[in-house]
N, CA, C and O atoms as a GROMACS GRO file, in nm:
protein
  396
    1MET      N    1   3.094  -0.053   0.184
    1MET     CA    2   2.954  -0.082   0.165
    1MET      C    3   2.877  -0.028   0.284
    1MET      O    4   2.930  -0.013   0.394
    2ALA      N    5   2.751  -0.001   0.259
    2ALA     CA    6   2.669   0.052   0.367
    2ALA      C    7   2.522   0.019   0.343
    2ALA      O    8   2.475   0.010   0.230
    3ILE      N    9   2.452   0.000   0.453
    3ILE     CA   10   2.308  -0.021   0.451
    3ILE      C   11   2.248   0.079   0.549
    3ILE      O   12   2.286   0.083   0.666
    4LYS      N   13   2.154   0.160   0.500
    4LYS     CA   14   2.088   0.257   0.586
    4LYS      C   15   1.939   0.222   0.590
    4LYS      O   16   1.876   0.201   0.487
    5LYS      N   17   1.884   0.216   0.711
    5LYS     CA   18   1.743   0.183   0.729
    5LYS      C   19   1.668   0.305   0.781
    5LYS      O   20   1.711   0.368   0.878
    6GLN      N   21   1.557   0.339   0.716
    6GLN     CA   22   1.473   0.450   0.760
    6GLN      C   23   1.329   0.400   0.768
    6GLN      O   24   1.264   0.376   0.666
    7TYR      N   25   1.280   0.384   0.891
    7TYR     CA   26   1.145   0.334   0.914
    7TYR      C   27   1.044   0.448   0.900
    7TYR      O   28   1.066   0.557   0.953
    8LEU      N   29   0.935   0.421   0.830
    8LEU     CA   30   0.829   0.520   0.816
    8LEU      C   31   0.737   0.513   0.937
    8LEU      O   32   0.707   0.405   0.988
    9LYS      N   33   0.693   0.629   0.983
    9LYS     CA   34   0.605   0.634   1.100
    9LYS      C   35   0.461   0.602   1.065
    9LYS      O   36   0.386   0.553   1.150
   10THR      N   37   0.421   0.628   0.942
   10THR     CA   38   0.280   0.613   0.903
   10THR      C   39   0.248   0.480   0.836
   10THR      O   40   0.131   0.445   0.821
   11LYS      N   41   0.350   0.404   0.796
   11LYS     CA   42   0.328   0.275   0.728
   11LYS      C   43   0.428   0.174   0.780
   11LYS      O   44   0.535   0.211   0.828
   12PRO      N   45   0.394   0.043   0.771
   12PRO     CA   46   0.489  -0.061   0.814
   12PRO      C   47   0.595  -0.088   0.707
   12PRO      O   48   0.614  -0.202   0.663
   13ILE      N   49   0.662   0.018   0.667
   13ILE     CA   50   0.762   0.012   0.559
   13ILE      C   51   0.894   0.066   0.611
   13ILE      O   52   0.898   0.158   0.693
   14CYS      N   53   1.002   0.007   0.561
   14CYS     CA   54   1.136   0.058   0.588
   14CYS      C   55   1.202   0.090   0.454
   14CYS      O   56   1.207   0.005   0.365
   15LYS      N   57   1.252   0.212   0.440
   15LYS     CA   58   1.328   0.249   0.321
   15LYS      C   59   1.473   0.207   0.347
   15LYS      O   60   1.539   0.260   0.436
   16VAL      N   61   1.520   0.113   0.268
   16VAL     CA   62   1.655   0.061   0.285
   16VAL      C   63   1.741   0.113   0.170
   16VAL      O   64   1.712   0.087   0.053
   17THR      N   65   1.848   0.186   0.205
   17THR     CA   66   1.940   0.239   0.104
   17THR      C   67   2.067   0.155   0.105
   17THR      O   68   2.134   0.140   0.207
   18PHE      N   69   2.099   0.101  -0.012
   18PHE     CA   70   2.218   0.019  -0.031
   18PHE      C   71   2.324   0.103  -0.102
   18PHE      O   72   2.293   0.170  -0.201
   19SER      N   73   2.448   0.100  -0.053
   19SER     CA   74   2.560   0.172  -0.115
   19SER      C   75   2.676   0.076  -0.134
   19SER      O   76   2.716   0.006  -0.041
   20VAL      N   77   2.730   0.073  -0.256
   20VAL     CA   78   2.840  -0.017  -0.288
   20VAL      C   79   2.949   0.060  -0.361
   20VAL      O   80   2.926   0.110  -0.472
   21PRO      N   81   3.069   0.072  -0.302
   21PRO     CA   82   3.179   0.136  -0.374
   21PRO      C   83   3.234   0.039  -0.478
   21PRO      O   84   3.287  -0.066  -0.443
   22ALA      N   85   3.221   0.073  -0.606
   22ALA     CA   86   3.265  -0.015  -0.714
   22ALA      C   87   3.301   0.070  -0.835
   22ALA      O   88   3.233   0.066  -0.938
   23GLU      N   89   3.408   0.147  -0.823
   23GLU     CA   90   3.447   0.241  -0.928
   23GLU      C   91   3.467   0.177  -1.065
   23GLU      O   92   3.434   0.237  -1.167
   24GLU      N   93   3.521   0.056  -1.066
   24GLU     CA   94   3.551  -0.010  -1.194
   24GLU      C   95   3.430  -0.078  -1.256
   24GLU      O   96   3.433  -0.114  -1.374
   25ALA      N   97   3.323  -0.096  -1.181
   25ALA     CA   98   3.205  -0.167  -1.230
   25ALA      C   99   3.124  -0.081  -1.326
   25ALA      O  100   3.123   0.041  -1.318
   26LYS      N  101   3.056  -0.149  -1.418
   26LYS     CA  102   2.965  -0.082  -1.509
   26LYS      C  103   2.822  -0.085  -1.454
   26LYS      O  104   2.744   0.007  -1.479
   27SER      N  105   2.788  -0.192  -1.379
   27SER     CA  106   2.655  -0.202  -1.322
   27SER      C  107   2.659  -0.279  -1.191
   27SER      O  108   2.741  -0.369  -1.172
   28VAL      N  109   2.569  -0.242  -1.100
   28VAL     CA  110   2.551  -0.312  -0.973
   28VAL      C  111   2.402  -0.319  -0.948
   28VAL      O  112   2.331  -0.219  -0.960
   29ALA      N  113   2.354  -0.438  -0.912
   29ALA     CA  114   2.214  -0.457  -0.876
   29ALA      C  115   2.209  -0.524  -0.740
   29ALA      O  116   2.298  -0.602  -0.706
   30VAL      N  117   2.106  -0.493  -0.663
   30VAL     CA  118   2.083  -0.566  -0.538
   30VAL      C  119   1.971  -0.665  -0.568
   30VAL      O  120   1.863  -0.628  -0.614
   31ILE      N  121   2.001  -0.791  -0.542
   31ILE     CA  122   1.904  -0.897  -0.569
   31ILE      C  123   1.875  -0.971  -0.440
   31ILE      O  124   1.961  -0.984  -0.353
   32GLY      N  125   1.753  -1.020  -0.428
   32GLY     CA  126   1.717  -1.092  -0.306
   32GLY      C  127   1.579  -1.150  -0.315
   32GLY      O  128   1.512  -1.141  -0.418
   33ASN      N  129   1.537  -1.211  -0.205
   33ASN     CA  130   1.404  -1.271  -0.207
   33ASN      C  131   1.294  -1.165  -0.208
   33ASN      O  132   1.177  -1.200  -0.228
   34PHE      N  133   1.326  -1.039  -0.186
   34PHE     CA  134   1.227  -0.932  -0.194
   34PHE      C  135   1.195  -0.892  -0.337
   34PHE      O  136   1.093  -0.828  -0.362
   35ASN      N  137   1.281  -0.929  -0.434
   35ASN     CA  138   1.254  -0.901  -0.575
   35ASN      C  139   1.270  -1.025  -0.662
   35ASN      O  140   1.297  -1.016  -0.781
   36GLU      N  141   1.253  -1.142  -0.599
   36GLU     CA  142   1.259  -1.271  -0.667
   36GLU      C  143   1.393  -1.294  -0.737
   36GLU      O  144   1.398  -1.360  -0.840
   37TRP      N  145   1.501  -1.238  -0.681
   37TRP     CA  146   1.638  -1.253  -0.732
   37TRP      C  147   1.651  -1.205  -0.876
   37TRP      O  148   1.731  -1.258  -0.954
   38ASN      N  149   1.572  -1.104  -0.912
   38ASN     CA  150   1.572  -1.049  -1.047
   38ASN      C  151   1.677  -0.939  -1.058
   38ASN      O  152   1.666  -0.835  -0.993
   39SER      N  153   1.778  -0.961  -1.141
   39SER     CA  154   1.889  -0.866  -1.152
   39SER      C  155   1.847  -0.734  -1.216
   39SER      O  156   1.918  -0.634  -1.202
   40GLU      N  157   1.735  -0.732  -1.286
   40GLU     CA  158   1.690  -0.608  -1.349
   40GLU      C  159   1.593  -0.530  -1.262
   40GLU      O  160   1.560  -0.416  -1.294
   41ALA      N  161   1.547  -0.589  -1.153
   41ALA     CA  162   1.445  -0.526  -1.070
   41ALA      C  163   1.499  -0.409  -0.988
   41ALA      O  164   1.431  -0.308  -0.972
   42THR      N  165   1.621  -0.420  -0.937
   42THR     CA  166   1.674  -0.318  -0.847
   42THR      C  167   1.818  -0.282  -0.884
   42THR      O  168   1.912  -0.314  -0.812
   43GLU      N  169   1.832  -0.213  -0.997
   43GLU     CA  170   1.964  -0.165  -1.037
   43GLU      C  171   1.999  -0.043  -0.953
   43GLU      O  172   1.913   0.042  -0.927
   44LEU      N  173   2.123  -0.035  -0.910
   44LEU     CA  174   2.169   0.080  -0.834
   44LEU      C  175   2.228   0.183  -0.931
   44LEU      O  176   2.282   0.147  -1.035
   45LYS      N  177   2.217   0.311  -0.895
   45LYS     CA  178   2.270   0.418  -0.980
   45LYS      C  179   2.414   0.449  -0.943
   45LYS      O  180   2.449   0.453  -0.826
   46LYS      N  181   2.496   0.471  -1.045
   46LYS     CA  182   2.636   0.505  -1.021
   46LYS      C  183   2.648   0.654  -0.998
   46LYS      O  184   2.603   0.735  -1.079
   47LEU      N  185   2.710   0.690  -0.885
   47LEU     CA  186   2.735   0.830  -0.852
   47LEU      C  187   2.871   0.874  -0.906
   47LEU      O  188   2.951   0.790  -0.947
   48LYS      N  189   2.896   1.003  -0.907
   48LYS     CA  190   3.022   1.056  -0.960
   48LYS      C  191   3.144   1.004  -0.885
   48LYS      O  192   3.252   0.994  -0.943
   49ASN      N  193   3.128   0.971  -0.756
   49ASN     CA  194   3.242   0.923  -0.678
   49ASN      C  195   3.268   0.773  -0.697
   49ASN      O  196   3.358   0.718  -0.633
   50GLY      N  197   3.191   0.707  -0.785
   50GLY     CA  198   3.213   0.565  -0.814
   50GLY      C  199   3.131   0.471  -0.729
   50GLY      O  200   3.138   0.349  -0.746
   51THR      N  201   3.052   0.525  -0.638
   51THR     CA  202   2.966   0.443  -0.553
   51THR      C  203   2.832   0.421  -0.623
   51THR      O  204   2.778   0.512  -0.685
   52PHE      N  205   2.782   0.300  -0.612
   52PHE     CA  206   2.648   0.269  -0.662
   52PHE      C  207   2.552   0.276  -0.545
   52PHE      O  208   2.582   0.226  -0.436
   53LYS      N  209   2.435   0.339  -0.567
   53LYS     CA  210   2.342   0.361  -0.456
   53LYS      C  211   2.198   0.348  -0.504
   53LYS      O  212   2.165   0.385  -0.616
   54GLY      N  213   2.113   0.294  -0.417
   54GLY     CA  214   1.971   0.282  -0.448
   54GLY      C  215   1.891   0.252  -0.323
   54GLY      O  216   1.944   0.200  -0.225
   55THR      N  217   1.762   0.287  -0.327
   55THR     CA  218   1.673   0.267  -0.212
   55THR      C  219   1.558   0.176  -0.251
   55THR      O  220   1.502   0.186  -0.360
   56VAL      N  221   1.526   0.085  -0.160
   56VAL     CA  222   1.417  -0.010  -0.179
   56VAL      C  223   1.322   0.001  -0.061
   56VAL      O  224   1.366   0.008   0.054
   57ASP      N  225   1.192   0.003  -0.089
   57ASP     CA  226   1.092   0.001   0.018
   57ASP      C  227   1.059  -0.145   0.051
   57ASP      O  228   1.014  -0.220  -0.035
   58LEU      N  229   1.084  -0.184   0.176
   58LEU     CA  230   1.059  -0.321   0.220
   58LEU      C  231   0.965  -0.321   0.340
   58LEU      O  232   0.968  -0.229   0.422
   59ALA      N  233   0.883  -0.424   0.350
   59ALA     CA  234   0.791  -0.437   0.463
   59ALA      C  235   0.870  -0.458   0.592
   59ALA      O  236   0.965  -0.537   0.596
   60SER      N  237   0.829  -0.386   0.697
   60SER     CA  238   0.893  -0.400   0.828
   60SER      C  239   0.857  -0.535   0.890
   60SER      O  240   0.768  -0.605   0.842
   61ASN      N  241   0.927  -0.569   0.997
   61ASN     CA  242   0.905  -0.694   1.073
   61ASN      C  243   0.927  -0.818   0.988
   61ASN      O  244   0.857  -0.918   1.004
   62ASN      N  245   1.025  -0.811   0.898
   62ASN     CA  246   1.062  -0.924   0.812
   62ASN      C  247   1.214  -0.933   0.804
   62ASN      O  248   1.286  -0.839   0.837
   63SER      N  249   1.260  -1.048   0.758
   63SER     CA  250   1.401  -1.067   0.725
   63SER      C  251   1.410  -1.100   0.577
   63SER      O  252   1.323  -1.168   0.523
   64TYR      N  253   1.514  -1.053   0.512
   64TYR     CA  254   1.532  -1.075   0.370
   64TYR      C  255   1.675  -1.121   0.342
   64TYR      O  256   1.769  -1.077   0.407
   65GLU      N  257   1.689  -1.211   0.244
   65GLU     CA  258   1.822  -1.251   0.196
   65GLU      C  259   1.853  -1.168   0.073
   65GLU      O  260   1.764  -1.139  -0.008
   66PHE      N  261   1.981  -1.130   0.058
   66PHE     CA  262   2.019  -1.048  -0.057
   66PHE      C  263   2.168  -1.062  -0.087
   66PHE      O  264   2.246  -1.109  -0.003
   67ARG      N  265   2.205  -1.020  -0.207
   67ARG     CA  266   2.344  -1.010  -0.251
   67ARG      C  267   2.351  -0.899  -0.355
   67ARG      O  268   2.249  -0.854  -0.407
   68TYR      N  269   2.472  -0.857  -0.385
   68TYR     CA  270   2.493  -0.762  -0.494
   68TYR      C  271   2.542  -0.841  -0.615
   68TYR      O  272   2.621  -0.935  -0.602
   69LEU      N  273   2.495  -0.802  -0.733
   69LEU     CA  274   2.540  -0.860  -0.858
   69LEU      C  275   2.618  -0.752  -0.933
   69LEU      O  276   2.563  -0.649  -0.971
   70ILE      N  277   2.748  -0.778  -0.952
   70ILE     CA  278   2.837  -0.680  -1.014
   70ILE      C  279   2.858  -0.718  -1.161
   70ILE      O  280   2.900  -0.829  -1.193
   71ASP      N  281   2.827  -0.625  -1.250
   71ASP     CA  282   2.845  -0.642  -1.395
   71ASP      C  283   2.783  -0.772  -1.447
   71ASP      O  284   2.837  -0.835  -1.538
   72GLU      N  285   2.671  -0.811  -1.389
   72GLU     CA  286   2.596  -0.929  -1.434
   72GLU      C  287   2.673  -1.060  -1.424
   72GLU      O  288   2.632  -1.160  -1.483
   73LYS      N  289   2.786  -1.062  -1.349
   73LYS     CA  290   2.864  -1.187  -1.348
   73LYS      C  291   2.919  -1.227  -1.212
   73LYS      O  292   2.939  -1.346  -1.189
   74SER      N  293   2.945  -1.135  -1.122
   74SER     CA  294   3.002  -1.175  -0.992
   74SER      C  295   2.913  -1.126  -0.878
   74SER      O  296   2.850  -1.021  -0.885
   75TYR      N  297   2.911  -1.207  -0.773
   75TYR     CA  298   2.827  -1.178  -0.657
   75TYR      C  299   2.912  -1.128  -0.541
   75TYR      O  300   3.028  -1.167  -0.525
   76LEU      N  301   2.852  -1.042  -0.461
   76LEU     CA  302   2.923  -0.982  -0.348
   76LEU      C  303   2.825  -0.968  -0.232
   76LEU      O  304   2.712  -0.922  -0.250
   77ASN      N  305   2.870  -1.006  -0.112
   77ASN     CA  306   2.789  -0.985   0.007
   77ASN      C  307   2.829  -0.854   0.073
   77ASN      O  308   2.943  -0.809   0.060
   78ASP      N  309   2.735  -0.794   0.142
   78ASP     CA  310   2.760  -0.669   0.214
   78ASP      C  311   2.816  -0.702   0.351
   78ASP      O  312   2.756  -0.779   0.426
   79THR      N  313   2.931  -0.646   0.384
   79THR     CA  314   2.995  -0.672   0.513
   79THR      C  315   2.912  -0.616   0.628
   79THR      O  316   2.932  -0.656   0.743
   80GLU      N  317   2.820  -0.524   0.600
   80GLU     CA  318   2.736  -0.464   0.703
   80GLU      C  319   2.598  -0.531   0.714
   80GLU      O  320   2.508  -0.478   0.779
   81ALA      N  321   2.582  -0.647   0.651
   81ALA     CA  322   2.455  -0.721   0.663
   81ALA      C  323   2.433  -0.759   0.809
   81ALA      O  324   2.528  -0.771   0.886
   82ASP      N  325   2.306  -0.778   0.845
   82ASP     CA  326   2.273  -0.816   0.983
   82ASP      C  327   2.315  -0.959   1.016
   82ASP      O  328   2.326  -0.996   1.132
   83GLY      N  329   2.338  -1.038   0.914
   83GLY     CA  330   2.381  -1.177   0.932
   83GLY      C  331   2.400  -1.241   0.796
   83GLY      O  332   2.389  -1.175   0.692
   84PHE      N  333   2.430  -1.370   0.797
   84PHE     CA  334   2.452  -1.444   0.673
   84PHE      C  335   2.385  -1.580   0.683
   84PHE      O  336   2.377  -1.638   0.791
   85ALA      N  337   2.336  -1.630   0.570
   85ALA     CA  338   2.270  -1.761   0.566
   85ALA      C  339   2.319  -1.838   0.445
   85ALA      O  340   2.330  -1.783   0.336
   86TRP      N  341   2.350  -1.966   0.465
   86TRP     CA  342   2.396  -2.051   0.357
   86TRP      C  343   2.283  -2.076   0.258
   86TRP      O  344   2.170  -2.105   0.298
   87ASN      N  345   2.313  -2.063   0.129
   87ASN     CA  346   2.216  -2.089   0.023
   87ASN      C  347   2.264  -2.210  -0.056
   87ASN      O  348   2.366  -2.204  -0.125
   88GLU      N  349   2.191  -2.317  -0.046
   88GLU     CA  350   2.227  -2.443  -0.111
   88GLU      C  351   2.232  -2.427  -0.263
   88GLU      O  352   2.321  -2.482  -0.328
   89PHE      N  353   2.137  -2.352  -0.320
   89PHE     CA  354   2.130  -2.334  -0.464
   89PHE      C  355   2.254  -2.262  -0.518
   89PHE      O  356   2.311  -2.303  -0.619
   90ALA      N  357   2.295  -2.157  -0.450
   90ALA     CA  358   2.410  -2.078  -0.495
   90ALA      C  359   2.542  -2.138  -0.449
   90ALA      O  360   2.647  -2.110  -0.506
   91GLY      N  361   2.537  -2.222  -0.345
   91GLY     CA  362   2.661  -2.277  -0.290
   91GLY      C  363   2.745  -2.173  -0.220
   91GLY      O  364   2.868  -2.182  -0.216
   92ALA      N  365   2.678  -2.071  -0.163
   92ALA     CA  366   2.747  -1.961  -0.097
   92ALA      C  367   2.654  -1.897   0.004
   92ALA      O  368   2.534  -1.926   0.007
   93ASP      N  369   2.709  -1.809   0.086
   93ASP     CA  370   2.626  -1.734   0.182
   93ASP      C  371   2.554  -1.620   0.113
   93ASP      O  372   2.605  -1.561   0.017
   94ASN      N  373   2.435  -1.589   0.163
   94ASN     CA  374   2.364  -1.467   0.128
   94ASN      C  375   2.364  -1.377   0.250
   94ASN      O  376   2.369  -1.425   0.363
   95GLY      N  377   2.360  -1.247   0.227
   95GLY     CA  378   2.346  -1.154   0.337
   95GLY      C  379   2.202  -1.155   0.387
   95GLY      O  380   2.110  -1.184   0.311
   96ILE      N  381   2.184  -1.122   0.514
   96ILE     CA  382   2.051  -1.113   0.574
   96ILE      C  383   2.030  -0.969   0.623
   96ILE      O  384   2.119  -0.910   0.683
   97ILE      N  385   1.914  -0.914   0.596
   97ILE     CA  386   1.876  -0.784   0.652
   97ILE      C  387   1.749  -0.804   0.734
   97ILE      O  388   1.650  -0.857   0.684
   98ASN      N  389   1.753  -0.762   0.860
   98ASN     CA  390   1.640  -0.774   0.950
   98ASN      C  391   1.575  -0.638   0.969
   98ASN      O  392   1.642  -0.541   1.006
   99LEU      N  393   1.446  -0.631   0.945
   99LEU     CA  394   1.373  -0.504   0.960
   99LEU      C  395   1.267  -0.515   1.068
   99LEU      O  396   1.196  -0.419   1.095
   0.00000   0.00000   0.00000
């Protein structure tokens, strides 16, 4: 897994690219408080090498909680997240990204 951050010089925006190797998966979405945990809001595209990848524009100087949703049924945290926070509702940790 990988998270790439690219800060824009002209706007307080960071382009965050999420990459998830999941060859056997049919779909991967990144969900978080930046898209109201909507699994359809940020679907990642499957590349020929089996990696799912997508870019999201997020406001700089913020922290966001997120997870990956694999095939609409299982959740996965990114090992390269900036940190982790317990989520009482999910009963599990969410990844944290700091911009």
